[in-house]
C-alpha positions as CSV (number, residue, x, y, z in Angstrom):
1,M,10.9,22.7,18.6
2,A,12.0,20.3,21.8
3,A,8.7,20.5,23.5
4,E,7.1,19.0,20.1
5,E,10.1,16.2,19.8
6,A,8.9,14.8,22.9
7,S,6.0,14.8,22.8
8,G,6.0,13.1,19.6
9,G,3.9,15.6,17.6
10,I,4.0,15.9,13.3
11,Q,7.6,17.3,12.3
12,I,7.6,19.0,8.8
13,H,10.2,20.8,7.7
14,P,9.5,21.9,4.4
15,M,12.6,24.0,3.4
16,E,15.5,21.1,4.4
17,Q,14.9,20.3,1.1
18,F,16.4,23.0,-0.3
19,T,19.8,22.9,1.6
20,V,22.7,22.5,-0.8
21,R,24.8,19.5,1.4
22,P,28.1,17.9,0.2
23,L,27.7,14.5,-1.6
24,F,30.4,13.2,0.2
25,G,30.3,14.0,3.7
26,G,31.3,17.1,5.8
27,T,29.9,20.5,6.3
28,E,32.3,23.1,4.7
29,L,31.1,24.2,1.4
30,H,33.5,25.5,-1.4
31,W,33.6,26.7,-5.0
32,Y,34.7,22.9,-5.7
33,T,32.8,20.6,-3.2
34,I,30.7,18.7,-5.4
35,T,27.4,18.6,-3.8
36,N,23.5,17.5,-4.2
37,Q,23.1,20.4,-6.6
38,T,25.9,19.7,-8.4
39,V,24.8,16.2,-9.2
40,W,21.5,17.6,-10.3
41,M,22.8,20.4,-12.6
42,A,24.9,17.4,-14.3
43,A,21.9,15.1,-15.0
44,V,20.0,18.2,-16.5
45,V,22.9,18.5,-18.8
46,A,22.8,14.9,-19.2
47,V,19.1,15.4,-20.5
48,V,19.1,17.9,-22.5
49,I,22.6,16.3,-24.4
50,V,20.0,12.6,-24.8
51,L,17.1,15.0,-26.1
52,F,19.5,16.8,-28.7
53,A,22.9,15.2,-29.6
54,L,21.8,11.8,-29.2
55,G,17.9,12.0,-29.7
56,T,18.0,13.8,-33.1
57,R,21.5,12.9,-34.6
58,R,19.6,10.6,-37.4
59,R,16.9,13.0,-38.3
60,A,14.5,10.7,-39.5
61,L,12.0,11.3,-41.7
62,V,9.7,9.6,-39.4
63,P,11.0,10.7,-36.5
64,S,11.1,9.2,-33.3
65,R,9.5,10.5,-29.9
66,T,12.9,12.0,-28.7
67,Q,13.3,13.4,-32.3
68,S,9.7,14.7,-31.7
69,I,10.3,16.6,-28.5
70,G,13.3,18.3,-29.7
71,E,11.6,19.1,-32.8
72,L,8.9,20.7,-30.9
73,A,11.2,22.7,-28.6
74,F,13.1,24.0,-31.7
75,G,9.9,25.0,-33.5
76,F,8.4,26.7,-30.5
77,I,11.6,29.1,-29.4
78,R,11.8,29.9,-33.2
79,N,8.4,30.8,-33.4
80,M,8.4,32.7,-30.2
81,I,11.8,34.9,-31.2
82,V,10.6,35.6,-34.5
83,D,7.2,36.5,-33.8
84,I,8.7,38.7,-30.5
85,G,11.9,40.4,-32.1
86,G,11.8,39.7,-35.7
87,K,14.1,37.2,-37.9
88,D,16.7,39.5,-37.1
89,M,16.8,37.9,-33.4
90,L,17.4,34.4,-34.1
91,V,20.9,35.1,-33.7
92,F,20.3,34.3,-29.9
93,F,18.3,30.9,-30.9
94,P,20.7,28.6,-29.3
95,H,21.3,30.7,-26.4
96,I,16.9,31.2,-25.8
97,L,16.8,27.6,-26.6
98,T,19.7,26.4,-24.1
99,L,18.0,28.5,-21.3
100,F,14.6,27.1,-22.0
101,L,15.5,23.6,-22.7
102,V,17.7,23.7,-19.1
103,I,14.6,25.4,-16.9
104,V,12.2,22.9,-18.1
105,T,14.5,19.7,-17.4
106,A,15.6,21.2,-14.1
107,N,12.3,21.6,-13.1
108,L,10.3,18.4,-14.2
109,L,13.6,16.5,-13.1
110,S,13.0,18.2,-9.9
111,L,9.3,16.5,-9.5
112,I,11.3,13.1,-9.5
113,P,11.1,11.9,-5.7
114,Y,13.8,12.5,-3.2
115,S,15.6,14.7,-6.3
116,F,16.5,18.3,-5.8
117,S,15.1,21.2,-7.1
118,I,17.9,23.5,-8.7
119,M,15.5,26.3,-9.7
120,A,14.4,26.6,-6.2
121,Q,17.8,28.3,-5.5
122,F,18.4,32.2,-5.8
123,A,22.0,31.7,-6.5
124,V,21.0,29.4,-10.3
125,T,18.0,32.0,-11.3
126,V,19.9,35.1,-10.2
127,T,23.1,33.7,-12.3
128,L,20.7,33.1,-15.6
129,A,19.1,36.1,-14.9
130,V,22.0,38.5,-14.5
131,A,23.1,36.8,-17.8
132,V,19.9,38.4,-19.4
133,F,20.7,41.0,-18.2
134,V,24.3,41.9,-19.5
135,T,23.7,39.9,-22.7
136,V,21.1,42.7,-23.6
137,T,22.5,45.9,-22.1
138,V,25.8,45.1,-23.8
139,M,23.9,43.8,-26.9
140,G,21.9,47.3,-26.4
141,F,25.3,49.6,-26.9
142,V,26.6,47.3,-29.0
143,K,23.9,47.4,-31.6
144,H,23.1,50.9,-31.0
145,G,26.0,52.9,-29.2
146,V,24.2,55.9,-27.2
147,G,21.0,55.2,-28.9
148,F,20.1,52.4,-26.7
149,L,19.0,55.2,-24.1
150,K,16.5,55.8,-26.0
151,L,14.8,52.6,-24.3
152,F,14.5,55.0,-21.2
153,W,12.9,58.1,-22.9
154,V,9.3,57.9,-23.6
155,S,9.0,60.5,-26.4
156,S,5.5,59.8,-27.0
157,A,4.7,61.0,-23.0
158,P,4.3,64.9,-22.3
159,A,7.7,67.0,-22.3
160,A,7.5,67.7,-18.3
161,L,7.1,63.9,-18.0
162,R,10.0,62.8,-19.9
163,P,12.5,63.1,-17.1
164,V,10.5,61.8,-14.8
165,L,9.6,58.6,-16.8
166,A,13.2,58.1,-17.3
167,I,14.1,57.6,-13.9
168,I,11.4,55.5,-13.5
169,E,11.7,53.1,-16.7
170,L,15.8,53.3,-15.9
171,M,14.8,52.1,-12.1
172,S,12.9,49.0,-13.2
173,Y,15.5,48.5,-16.0
174,F,17.9,47.4,-13.4
175,V,14.9,45.9,-11.3
176,R,14.3,43.3,-14.5
177,P,17.3,40.7,-12.6
178,V,15.5,40.6,-9.4
179,S,12.1,40.2,-10.6
180,H,13.0,37.9,-13.2
181,S,15.3,35.3,-10.6
182,I,12.6,35.8,-7.8
183,R,9.4,34.7,-9.7
184,L,11.2,31.5,-10.9
185,A,12.7,30.5,-7.7
186,G,9.8,31.6,-5.4
187,N,7.4,29.9,-8.1
188,M,9.6,26.5,-7.8
189,M,10.2,26.5,-3.8
190,A,6.5,27.4,-3.1
191,G,5.5,24.6,-4.6
192,H,8.0,22.2,-3.7
193,A,7.1,23.5,0.2
194,V,3.3,22.6,0.0
195,F,4.5,19.3,-1.5
196,A,6.4,18.6,1.7
197,V,3.6,19.6,4.2
198,F,0.9,17.4,2.4
199,A,3.5,14.6,2.2
200,G,4.1,15.1,6.1
201,F,0.7,15.2,6.7
202,A,0.1,11.8,4.8
203,V,1.4,10.1,8.2
204,V,-1.5,10.2,9.9
205,A,-3.5,7.6,9.0
206,V,-7.0,9.6,9.4
207,I,-5.8,12.5,7.0
208,S,-3.8,10.3,4.9
209,P,-6.5,9.7,2.2
210,V,-7.3,13.4,1.7
211,S,-2.9,14.1,1.9
212,V,-2.7,11.8,-1.0
213,L,-5.0,13.1,-3.1
214,A,-3.9,16.5,-2.5
215,I,-0.3,15.3,-3.3
216,S,-1.8,13.6,-6.8
217,A,-3.5,17.5,-7.5
218,M,-0.6,19.3,-6.5
219,Y,1.9,17.0,-8.5
220,A,-0.5,17.5,-11.5
221,L,-0.6,21.4,-10.8
222,E,3.3,21.3,-10.4
223,T,3.9,19.7,-13.4
224,I,2.1,22.4,-15.4
225,V,3.7,25.0,-13.2
226,A,7.6,23.8,-14.5
227,I,6.5,24.4,-17.7
228,V,5.1,27.8,-17.5
229,Q,7.9,28.8,-15.7
230,A,10.1,28.0,-18.0
231,Y,8.2,29.5,-20.4
232,V,7.8,32.9,-18.8
233,F,11.6,33.0,-18.5
234,T,12.1,32.4,-21.8
235,I,9.7,34.7,-23.2
236,L,10.7,37.8,-20.8
237,A,14.3,37.3,-22.0
238,V,13.2,37.5,-25.2
239,V,11.1,40.3,-24.7
240,Y,14.2,41.8,-23.0
241,L,16.6,41.3,-26.3
242,N,14.0,42.7,-28.2
243,D,14.2,45.5,-26.5
244,A,18.0,45.8,-27.4
245,Y,17.0,45.6,-30.7
246,H,14.4,48.0,-30.5
247,P,14.8,50.3,-28.1
248,G,12.8,53.4,-29.4
249,H,9.2,53.3,-27.6
């Protein structure tokens, strides 16, 4: 590293953008420290509030652009819940809608130059995934009691295989928060790291036109990924909640 710096070579550090730093200087982080992540999380909350609380307050017959976006998200999430679990699961509609809006807003805001990708932080995605996991487990036992354990008992399988499958199902159940969180954080982190690499190459005059084209293509791709990953995380949450309501195979 020292040799590279001395030779004046290209220095690309794509993972530095994910470092959580105190906003007002210093290096120590405490639970009360205001960081760059704190600012962008507040920005996400502000955008969601503006979109729904302010943008839809008039409920005009001819909707504005903000109201149209809000109504589109409302209908999209409602249809997702009804199609997967039925109307009785609409009790979770506020939770699922908020989850989708927070993730998709955070992902899209992270595409702004010099912004911070909240959903590339495993601390954030793990918290969201564990919240879903706990909600599913608690609601499963509240609604069905011990009957919730039917989720792990594959009654359609041969009797000799059922205990083995029950162990596999139980293991996969507890792995859910891990896969749920890593999928979102990993995809967002990988995309932004590639951005940083191409941006670093863009400083070289010979390959800068190629890098600019690559960055433009990556930007379009990451916009799609930002929305798709929010959708995937949300629909998996709905599927897991459906398991709590209908645990029988």
